N, C-alpha and C positions, 0 to 999 in steps of 0.2 A: 453843441454848447460846451464851453470849457468846464471842466470839473473843478470843484473847489477842494483843495487838499484839507485833510484833517477830520471831517465829520465821519462818524461811524455809519454802518449800513443803514441804521434807522434814520439818522439825520439827513442822509442823502435823498431820502424819499421826498422831502419837501422841496428840494431844489429842482426836481424833474417834473413837478406838478404842471399840468396844463392850465394856465390861468383862464378863468371864465371871462366872457365879455360882459356879462351882466350879473346881478346879484342872485338871481334864481339858479343860474349855472354854477355860481360860486358856492351856494349853499349845498347843492347836490354833490359837489365835489368834496367840500369840506367835511360833510357829515356822512359820507358813504361808509358803511361798515366794512371792516377788513374781513377777508376770507380766512385769515389765520385765527386759530383758536387761542394761541398764546398772544396776549396783549401786553405790549411794553409800556408800563405805567410807572416811570421813575418818580421819586420825590425830587423836586427841583430845589436847588439852593440859589441864592441870589448871585453867587459868584459865577455860576454857569450862565445865568440869564444875562449877565452883563458882558459876557464874552463876545468879542466882535465877530468871531466865526459863526456864532449861533444866530446873530441878528442880521448879517449882511444878506441882501437878495442876490440871486444869480446875476452874473455879469451881463447877460443878454437881456435883462429886464430892468428898465429904468424906473425909478420911483421919484416922484416929484418931491423936491426938497421943500420941507415944511418949516418955515421960520417960526421961532417962538413968538407967541402973541401975548397980549395982555390977558391976565386971568379972567377979566370980565367979558372978553370977546367970545363969540361962538366959534367953536372949532370947525375947520373946514370939513372934518370927517363926520359931522353930526348927521349929515344926510347920507343914507346908504348908497345912493347912486354916485356920490362924489368920493367915497372913501376908496383908497387904493387897495389892490389885492392884498390879502393878508396871508402870511405863511402859516400853514397848519399841518400838524402831524396828528392824524386821528388817533394813532396808538398812544401818543403821549398826552394829548389834551382832549378829554372826552366830551367837553361841553362848551366849546366856544360858540356862543349863540350870536345871532345877528344883533347889531347895535340897536338899542331901544330908542324909539323916537320920544323926544321930550322937548317941550318948548322952553325949559329952563336952561340956564347957562352955568358953566363952572365959574365960581367966584372965589376971591381970596378970603372971604369971610362967610360964615353960615351958621344957622341955628341948628342945634342937635335936639332931636325929640327926647323928652324925658318921660319915663314911666317906671313904675315900681314893681319889684318882685312880689307877687301876690300869694305865693305858696310858702310852706314851712318845711325845712329839712327835718325829716323824721323817719323813724323805723315803724312800719305799719304791721309787722308780723307779731306773732305770739310764740315765745320760746319758753319751754318748760325747763327752767334751770339756768345756771350762770356758768356752767363749765364749757370748755371748748367743744367737747363732744356733743353738748346740747345744741350748739350753733351749727355744728357740722350736720347733725341729724335734721335740722330744720331745712337746710339747703339740699340735702340728699334724703328727701322724705320717703315714707313708706310706699306711697303711690308710684313715685318715680322708680324706686328700686324694684317694685313688683312688676312694672311694665318691662324693665330690662330682663328680669328673670323669665317672664312669659315669652317674650320675643326670642330670647336666647334658646330656651327649651324648644320652641317651634323650629328654629333654624337647625338645631341639632337633630331633630327628627327628620327634617328635609335632607340633611347631609347623610344621615344613617340610611335612608331609603335609596339614596342615589349611589351609595358605595357598592362596589362589586366584590370586596374582599372581606372575609370573616375575621381577618387579622388587623383590619384598620383600627386606628385609635378610637374612632368615633363609635365603634361597637361597644366600647366600655363606658359610654356616656351614662351618667346618673343625673337625675333632675336637679337643676340649680335652684337653691332656695335663697331667701333674703339674707339669713345669717352667713351663709357661705359667700354670698356676693360681697358682704361687708368685709370678710376676710380677704377676698380677692382685691378689693379697693385698698385695704390696709397694706398688703404686700406691694401693690402697684405704686402707691405713694412712697413706701419705704425704699423702693428702687430709686426714687429721686433723691432720697437722703444719702443712700449708699450707692454710689455710681459704679457700675461694672460694665465691661464691654459687651458681654453677651448675657442673655437671660439665664441660660443654663448655669452660668458661673455662681449664681446665688444658691444653688442646691449642691454645689461641689463640697466634698468633705476633705479636700486637700487643705493642708495647714495654711496655705497662702490665701485661702478664701474662707471656708467654714463659717457660714452665717446660719446657725442652727434654727433661728426663728422661722426661716422660710420652710424648712422641712417639717418643723413641728406643727405649723399651721396648715400647710397644704402641700401635697406632692407636686413635683415638677410637671409630670405629665398632665395632671388635673388642671394646673394653672394654665398650661399651654393650650389645653383643650377648651377651656372656658374662653381664652383669648381668641381662639379660632372660631368658636361658635357665637361669640357675642354679637347681638343683632338688636336693632331698634325699630324694626318695621316688619310687617307681614307681607308687604308688597314685594313683588319680584321685578316689576317693570313700572316705569312712570315717566311722564314728560318732564317732571321735576328732576334736574340732575343731582339734587341733594336729597332725594327722597330717603336714602339710607340713613341719614342723620337728622332728618327734618324734625322728628319728635324731640330729639335732644336739644336742637336749636330753639324750637318753640318753647320747650320747658324752661330753658334759661331765661329767655326774654319775658315770658309770662310771670315767672317767679319774681324777677327783679322789679317788674312794673307793679306787681301787686303788693310787695312787701316793703318797698323803700321809695321815698321821694327825695331827690337830691337837693343840694343847695343851689344858690344862684348861678355859680360859675360852672360851666361845662366845657369839655374839650372834645374834639372830633378828629380822629386820625385813623390810619390803617395799620394793621399788624399782619404778620405772616406766620403761617404754620409750615415748617420746613417740609418740602417735598421735592425730590429730584426725579421721580419716576414719570411715566407717561400719564398725562391727564389733560383733558381738553381745555380746562380752565386754569391750568397752572400759570402763575404770574412771575414777573421779574421786576423787582424794585431795587435799584442799584445802591441806594443809600441805607437799606435795612441790613440788620445783622444777618438775617436769613434772606438772601437775595432771591432765591427760587423757592416757590411754594404756593400755598393756597392763601389768597388775600382775604382778610377780615376787615370790614369797616366797623369802627368801634366808637361808641359814645361813652365817655367816662367822666368821672369827677377828677379834679386836679391831683388828688392823692392816689389815683389808680383804681378806684372802685368802678367796676364795669357795669354800666346801666343797660346797654343794649348793643347788639352787634348783628352784622349781616355778613354771611359768606358770599363772596363774589363768584358767580358761576359763569362768567364770560358772556358771550352773546346769547346764551340760552336763558339768561335771567331777564325775561321780558319786562319786568316791572321797573328796572333801573337802567337797562341798556339803551344804547342809541344816543340821539341828540340830547344834550343836557344831562349827561350821565351823572356827573358829580353833584349837580343841583338836586337830582332825584334822590341820590344817596343821602344828602343832608336832610331833605324834607322827610324822607322815610324814617331816619333815626330820631328826628325831633318830633315825630308825629304826635306823641302824647305830651310834649312839653311846650308846644307853641302857645302863645297868648298869655304866658304866665310871667313874662319879664325876665327870662333867663339871659345870661351873657354866654355866648358860644365862641370859642376860640378855635380857629382852623388855620391850616397852612395854605400855600398858594395853589395847591391842587384843587381846592374846592372854591376858594373865594372869587367873587366877581361882583361887578356893580349891580347886575340884575338880581343876583342872589341876595345881596345886602338889602336891596330895596324890598324884595318880597318878604324877607324876615322882619324888616322894620314895619311893614304893614300888618304883621302878625304879632306885634309887640315883643319882638325878640331881637336882642342886640347880637352883633357879630363883629369880631375883630381878628385880624391876622395878616400875614404876608400876602402879597398879590403879584401875579405874573405881570410883567410890564408890557407884554405884547397883546393883551386883550383889547378888543375893539372899542369898548366903552371907556377906556382909560383916557384921561386928558393928556395930550402929548406935551403940554407945558410942564407936566410933572415928570413923566417917564423919560423924556429926552433931555431934561435939565442936567447939566454937569455940575456936581456939587463938590465943595471942598470938605475936608473932615470936620464934622460937627455941625454942618449946615443942614437945614431942613426946609422943604417947600411943601405947601399944602393947598388944595383946592376943594371947594364944597359944592354940592348940588343935591337938591331934594333930600336933605338930611344925611347925605353920604359924604364922608371925608376920605379922600385919597391923598396920600402924602409920600414923600421920599426923604430919607434921612441917610447920611453917610457917617459911619464910624470907621471901621477897618475897610468896609466895602459898602456900596449903596444898597439900601433895602427899601423896596416899595411896599406900602402897606395900605390897608383899607379898614374903615370902621364906620359904623353908624351910631356910635355911642360917644366917642371922645373927640374933643377939639384938638387943636395943634399945640396944646400946652406942653412945656418941657418940665420934667420932674427930676429931682435928684435920685440917683441910684448908686448904691455902694457895690463895687465890684469885688472880685475875689482877693484882690490886694488891699482891700479896705480903702480904696480911693473913691471919692464921690465924683460922679460924672453926671451930665445932663442927658436925658433921653426923652423922646416924645412919649407922652403918657400911653399911647396905644402900644408902642413897642415894649415898654416896661410891663404893662399888664399882660401882654402876650407871652413874654418870657416867664412870668410868674405862674400862669394858669394853663399853659399849653402842654405840660409834661405828663398828662394822665396816662396815655397809652405807653409811653416810654417807661414809666414807673411800673406798669403792669408787666411789660415785657421783661424788665429787669428782675422782678420777683419770680416770674416763671422760669427764668434762666438759672436761678439759684439751684433749683431742684427739678431738673427735667425728667419726665417720665416717659416721653415718646421713645419708640424704638424704630430702627431702620426697617425691620421686617414687617411692620404693621401695614395693613391695607390703608388706602387713603382715607376712607370714611372712619376707620378706627383712629387714625391720627387726629382727625377733627374731633371725634368724640372724647378722646383722652385729653385733648387740649381744653375742651369745654369743662370736663371734670376738674381740671386744675383751675380754671377760671372760677368755678363755683367754690372751690377750696379757698382761693384767694379772697373772694368776696365774703365768705364766712369768717375769715380771719379779720378783715377790715371791720365788719359789723360787730364782731366780738369786742374788739378794742374800743369801739365807739359807744356801745350800748350795754355791755355786760355788767358794768358797775364794778368790775374787778380790776386789779392792776394790769396795765397793758403788758402784753407779751411780744417778743420778737417773733418773726415768722418761724424760725427754727424750733423754738420751744412750743409754739402752738402746734406745729406739725407733729412733734414727738408725742404730745399729750393726746392728740386725736388718733394717731397711729396706735398708741398703746391701748386706747379704748376699742379700736377695731380688731386688735390682735391680743385678746386677753389670755392670761394664763389659765389653765384648766383648774377649776375650783376644787377638784378632788385630789389634787396633789398634796402629799403629806410632807411637811417640812420638819425634819428631826432637829431638835434643839438640845444641845448638851448643857447640863447644869454645872455649877462650879464644883460640885462634889464628884463629878464624873458619871452620875446617873443619867439616864436618858428619858426624856418625856417628849411626847408628840403633840403638836398643835395643828389644828386644821383651819385653813382659811376658806371661807364660804361666802358666796354672794348673798347680800341681804334680800330677803323675799317679802318683808313686810311692806305694806303700802300706806301712803298718806291718805288723808280724807279726800284729796283730789284724785286719788287713783294712781299716783306716781310712786315709784320705788323709793323707799326711804334711804337716806344717806346718813352716815355718822362721821363726826369729826375724827380724823386720824390722831390717835394718842401720841404717836411718835413725832409727827409734824407739830403738834401743839406744844410739846416740850421744847422744840426748836423755834418757838414763836412764829409759827407759820400755820395758817388755817387751810386744811384740805378736807373737803367733804368726800368721803370714800364710800363706794357701794359694797365694800368688803368688810368682814369682821371675823374675829377668831371665836369659834363656837365652843372651844374647850376651856377658855379663860372665863373667870368670873365676870359677870356683867357684859360679856361678849363685846369687848372694846372694838371700835372701828379702827381699821388699819389700812394703809396703802399696801399694795403688793410689795413695793420696794422697801417699805419700812418694817415688814412683818418679822424678818429675821432679827434685825437689830433690836427691835422692841423686846422680844422674848429673851434675848441674851442679856439685856440690861436688867430686866426684872428678876431673872434667875440669879444674877450676880449681886 
């Protein structure tokens, strides 16, 4: 067989496939699982899919030329026994299912099912306070932190018993407590704010580095030892490849499902946790910022709030692996949201006619791009050559598949929108016409990308971390981002940008010692000392009282502070940052 120049090693695989004589042989060949642990699952763009090299069959295999037919005629490929062999790369397309039998035809007009969103977007949790630290404490609750402390202490004991040297660092282990764990998190998140090449640099006293906050809060060796011992399970072996972080994954999904119900529009996409080391379920996605890593399937709101996610563990993930992989992922992530009238936006990795029909039966809309080589697609649409601005659409069973060309052709699918064209304003403020499905997809599909962008601003992951710690730290950051999103939506306070929110949370996790004495010089040169102390009085509800900061109030800003000066009359409330300035002003 003559080779075809151009395609990579992965693409050559589909040209040397032995074509089956019947559908049962074809199915066995198409859906056979790869022996490789690394699965090549790229994001496809329409430019790739329209490439001639990608779509041409091998020269030794002849495909019957199918002429374009009237939209109301039945396609010759509607019967499985008459359809020509279909090119398939198992590593690239996880769920090309056999064509679904149907007595209906593709037509140029069709009725779309109408149903309403039956839920309400709301926050279901109870947060004591309106400060950023109160929202952080809600997502990193006491039970979660206690679990981490218990498992970390148990792991430290196992390491201590297994060591053979009395000089090993683990021999100096002290029990980890929740207050110390909060300091650890504060330093970890602050490393994302102040980026350094190596962890040890944060504790250097060289004038080029010198960040005293790290040494004041925790010693370098203690920080590294906690990082080394941090653990989330007492199991040492399990059939679950993700058992080392399973409790953290389940905590995130359970927390979000119980405290928040999203709005009507949802987006579903994948994200990556950077990892270049050896790992059986390491993935490669060429269009992602981090091409190699651990793949996460995510359900988000369009603004980037993460609702649910699943770590892909390759062929060992029995629940979603095998035939219909992408469809299983979608149904798993939407499990608690089906039947409520949501609109789900997905790219061409997930979308198919069969999936759109299943979601429609469960009162769930879906819209997104579509791979043009799927077996249930109408050839009148996928093979149609369009000029710029042209659009073609066909309908069947409440499903609409269309193709539209702007700079390049885009094939799309929806079970919600008709083929209406709507005006859209581009970046140059020019008004253009687009299919409504494409316009809505562009509006609501950016949830995972927004989340990735926020995480990229302040990265906390380190190259030296083990793979399960990489996942855990990534989940900690996702919880942090969610607490920020919920704060801006439901705190009732002025919205903060992510940087200011992070700084205020980190400040609360790394408090100054209340016993510190701050000398204040008076105008006459005499010296007096004022002591800042944390307020210990409780409210009727059992919460610690807060006082309005006097200095912030002078500057027409309200800040409720847990600190006050016990040496001044009336013990005025003050922020730690305002303490010095306040006393200088009253003395002068």
